[in-house]
C-alpha positions as CSV (number, residue, x, y, z in Angstrom):
1,M,-41.5,-18.1,45.0
2,N,-45.1,-17.2,45.9
3,G,-47.9,-16.6,43.5
4,Y,-47.3,-12.8,43.2
5,E,-43.6,-13.3,42.4
6,H,-44.4,-15.8,39.7
7,E,-46.8,-13.3,38.1
8,V,-44.4,-10.4,38.2
9,Y,-41.5,-12.6,37.0
10,Q,-43.6,-13.3,33.8
11,E,-44.3,-9.6,33.4
12,L,-40.5,-9.0,33.7
13,L,-39.7,-11.5,31.0
14,D,-42.4,-9.9,28.7
15,W,-40.9,-6.4,29.4
16,E,-37.4,-7.7,28.6
17,L,-38.5,-9.1,25.3
18,S,-40.1,-5.7,24.4
19,L,-36.8,-4.0,24.9
20,L,-35.0,-6.3,22.5
21,K,-37.4,-5.8,19.6
22,K,-36.0,-4.1,16.5
23,Q,-36.6,-0.4,15.9
24,S,-39.5,0.6,13.8
25,M,-38.9,2.7,10.7
26,F,-40.4,5.8,12.3
27,Q,-38.0,5.4,15.3
28,K,-35.0,5.1,13.0
29,I,-36.0,8.2,11.0
30,S,-36.8,10.1,14.2
31,K,-33.3,9.3,15.6
32,R,-31.5,10.3,12.4
33,T,-33.4,13.6,12.4
34,Q,-32.5,14.3,16.0
35,N,-28.8,13.5,15.3
36,R,-28.8,16.0,12.4
37,I,-30.3,18.7,14.6
38,N,-27.7,18.0,17.3
39,Q,-24.9,18.5,14.7
40,Y,-26.1,22.1,14.2
41,I,-26.1,23.0,17.9
42,P,-22.8,24.7,18.8
43,E,-20.4,22.7,20.9
44,R,-20.4,25.3,23.6
45,A,-24.2,25.0,23.9
46,H,-23.9,21.2,24.3
47,Q,-21.3,21.8,27.1
48,I,-23.5,24.2,28.9
49,I,-26.6,22.0,28.7
50,T,-24.6,19.0,29.8
51,E,-23.1,20.7,32.8
52,S,-26.4,22.2,33.8
53,I,-28.3,18.9,33.7
54,K,-25.4,17.2,35.6
55,Q,-25.5,19.6,38.4
56,M,-29.4,19.7,38.5
57,V,-29.5,15.9,38.8
58,K,-26.8,15.7,41.4
59,T,-28.6,18.4,43.5
60,T,-31.8,16.5,43.3
61,L,-30.1,13.2,44.4
62,F,-28.6,15.0,47.4
63,G,-31.9,16.6,48.4
64,S,-33.7,13.3,48.1
65,D,-31.2,11.6,50.3
66,V,-31.8,14.1,53.1
67,T,-35.6,13.9,53.0
68,T,-36.2,10.1,52.5
69,N,-37.0,7.9,55.4
70,K,-34.9,4.8,54.7
71,T,-36.1,2.5,57.5
72,Q,-39.9,2.5,56.8
73,Y,-39.8,-0.3,54.1
74,V,-37.7,-2.9,55.9
75,G,-39.1,-6.4,56.1
76,K,-41.8,-6.0,53.5
77,T,-42.6,-8.6,50.8
78,L,-42.2,-7.9,47.1
79,E,-46.0,-7.4,46.7
80,E,-46.1,-4.9,49.6
81,K,-43.1,-3.0,48.2
82,E,-44.7,-2.8,44.8
83,Q,-48.0,-1.6,46.2
84,L,-46.0,1.2,47.8
85,V,-44.2,2.0,44.5
86,Q,-47.6,2.2,42.7
87,E,-48.8,4.6,45.4
88,K,-45.7,6.8,44.9
89,L,-46.1,6.6,41.1
90,E,-49.7,7.8,41.3
91,G,-48.7,10.7,43.5
92,Y,-45.7,11.8,41.4
93,R,-47.7,11.3,38.2
94,K,-50.4,13.8,39.5
95,T,-47.7,16.3,40.4
96,A,-46.1,15.9,37.0
97,M,-49.5,16.4,35.3
98,L,-50.3,19.5,37.3
99,E,-46.8,20.8,36.6
100,G,-47.1,20.1,32.9
101,A,-50.5,21.7,32.6
102,G,-49.4,24.8,34.5
103,T,-46.3,25.4,32.5
104,G,-48.0,24.4,29.2
105,A,-50.8,26.9,29.8
106,G,-48.2,29.7,30.2
107,G,-46.8,29.3,26.7
108,F,-43.2,29.5,25.6
109,L,-41.4,30.8,28.7
110,L,-43.1,28.7,31.3
111,G,-42.9,25.8,28.9
112,L,-39.1,26.0,29.0
113,A,-39.3,25.8,32.8
114,D,-41.1,22.4,32.5
115,F,-37.8,20.8,31.6
116,P,-35.9,21.1,34.8
117,L,-39.1,20.7,37.0
118,L,-40.0,17.5,35.3
119,L,-36.5,16.2,35.5
120,S,-36.4,16.8,39.2
121,I,-39.8,15.0,39.7
122,K,-38.5,12.0,37.9
123,I,-35.2,11.7,39.8
124,K,-37.0,12.1,43.1
125,F,-39.4,9.3,42.2
126,L,-36.6,7.0,41.3
127,F,-34.9,7.8,44.6
128,E,-38.1,6.7,46.4
129,V,-38.5,3.6,44.4
130,A,-34.9,2.5,45.1
131,T,-35.4,3.0,48.9
132,I,-38.7,1.1,48.8
133,Y,-36.9,-1.9,47.2
134,G,-34.4,-1.8,50.0
135,W,-31.3,-0.4,48.4
136,D,-29.0,2.1,50.2
137,V,-29.2,5.2,48.2
138,S,-26.4,6.9,50.1
139,K,-24.0,4.6,48.2
140,Y,-22.5,6.0,45.0
141,E,-23.1,2.8,43.1
142,E,-26.9,2.9,43.9
143,R,-27.1,6.5,42.7
144,L,-25.4,5.4,39.5
145,F,-28.0,2.6,39.2
146,I,-30.8,5.2,39.5
147,L,-29.3,7.2,36.7
148,H,-29.1,4.1,34.5
149,V,-32.7,3.3,35.2
150,F,-33.6,6.9,34.1
151,Q,-31.5,6.4,30.9
152,L,-33.0,3.1,30.2
153,A,-36.5,4.8,30.3
154,F,-35.6,7.7,28.1
155,S,-33.2,6.6,25.4
156,N,-33.4,5.3,21.8
157,D,-33.6,1.6,21.2
158,D,-29.9,1.0,20.6
159,K,-28.8,2.8,23.8
160,R,-31.7,1.2,25.7
161,R,-30.3,-2.3,25.0
162,E,-26.8,-1.3,26.0
163,V,-28.1,0.2,29.3
164,Y,-30.4,-2.9,29.8
165,Y,-27.3,-5.2,29.7
166,L,-25.6,-3.1,32.4
167,I,-28.7,-3.3,34.6
168,K,-29.1,-7.0,33.9
169,H,-25.5,-7.7,35.0
170,W,-25.1,-4.8,37.5
171,D,-23.1,-6.7,40.1
172,E,-20.5,-7.6,37.4
173,E,-20.5,-4.2,35.6
174,K,-20.8,-1.6,38.3
175,G,-17.1,-1.9,39.3
176,R,-16.0,-0.4,36.0
177,L,-18.4,2.5,36.1
178,T,-16.9,5.6,37.6
179,D,-19.4,8.2,36.4
180,M,-22.2,8.8,33.9
181,D,-21.5,10.0,30.4
182,W,-23.4,13.1,31.0
183,R,-23.2,14.4,27.5
184,E,-24.9,11.2,26.3
185,F,-27.2,11.2,29.2
186,Q,-28.7,14.7,28.4
187,Q,-28.7,14.2,24.7
188,E,-30.6,10.9,24.8
189,Y,-33.1,12.3,27.2
190,R,-33.7,15.5,25.1
191,D,-34.0,13.5,21.9
192,Y,-36.6,11.2,23.5
193,I,-38.9,14.0,24.7
194,D,-38.2,16.9,22.4
195,L,-40.9,16.2,19.9
196,V,-43.9,15.8,22.2
197,K,-42.7,18.6,24.5
198,M,-42.4,21.1,21.6
199,F,-46.3,21.1,21.4
200,Q,-46.3,22.1,25.0
201,L,-44.9,25.5,24.0
202,I,-48.1,26.4,22.1
203,P,-50.3,28.8,24.2
204,G,-53.8,27.3,24.9
205,F,-52.9,23.9,23.4
206,G,-49.9,23.5,25.6
207,A,-51.7,22.8,28.9
208,V,-53.4,19.7,27.6
209,V,-50.3,18.4,25.9
210,G,-48.2,19.2,29.0
211,A,-50.5,17.2,31.3
212,Y,-50.8,14.3,29.0
213,A,-47.1,14.1,28.1
214,N,-46.0,14.3,31.6
215,Y,-48.5,11.6,32.7
216,N,-47.1,9.2,30.1
217,L,-43.5,10.0,30.7
218,L,-44.0,9.2,34.4
219,E,-45.8,6.0,33.5
220,Q,-42.9,5.0,31.3
221,L,-40.5,5.7,34.1
222,G,-42.6,3.8,36.6
223,T,-42.7,0.6,34.4
224,T,-39.0,0.8,33.8
225,A,-38.1,1.4,37.4
226,K,-40.2,-1.5,38.7
227,N,-38.8,-4.0,36.2
228,S,-35.2,-2.9,36.7
229,Y,-35.5,-3.5,40.4
230,R,-37.3,-6.7,39.9
231,I,-34.2,-7.9,38.0
232,R,-32.2,-7.3,41.1
233,W,-34.9,-8.8,43.4
234,F,-34.9,-12.1,41.4
235,A,-31.1,-12.1,41.1
236,Q,-30.7,-12.6,44.8
237,G,-29.9,-16.1,45.8
238,D,-32.9,-16.9,48.0
239,R,-35.3,-15.7,45.3
240,Q,-34.0,-17.5,42.3
241,I,-36.5,-19.3,40.1
242,K,-37.0,-22.9,41.2
């Protein structure tokens, strides 16, 4: 490995350790509160939300496949790839901030529109990241991997550890995965972002919250995506640690 790979490998180890830390008391209380709230939501509403997010995500994945140039990243080093990922992150982060500020400034109704718009931005970003790292996103298994990276970024600690195991052992685990658990996917995501995004619905105050929240959510996704694909990079035989 070269110097850059040694550096990011240490970053990867530090990130993995952070995922395995125990939940704080605040996180435990927050999750219990969200679970209680979800119990009061009618089952029909859960079904509608789940199906809506499922179709929204699949539509975004299909659209990204059509518009992404898959040959422009061939033959690049890990450092070059990650420079491109950082450039993409900065662009998508700015888009998310502007979108959050715009919908937040509009109060309740536009604040509600932020949810599908931001979700689409995040999925498109992950699609670009996967392509930069050299994975064929036309394959179903790679789209499943993208969705698991998303879930890893926006889930409670217990679920995060479970998804991390799948990503860490993707070649062994992917064969038994036929589809996402879409109910769990949407519920974990909503539980993760609900508290901060609620403040975005307040007129006047919502623009600032929307921009700040979206910036940090994209930053969280970027960190998760880079390290998830680093796991696969270092797992390849010619890049094993010597």
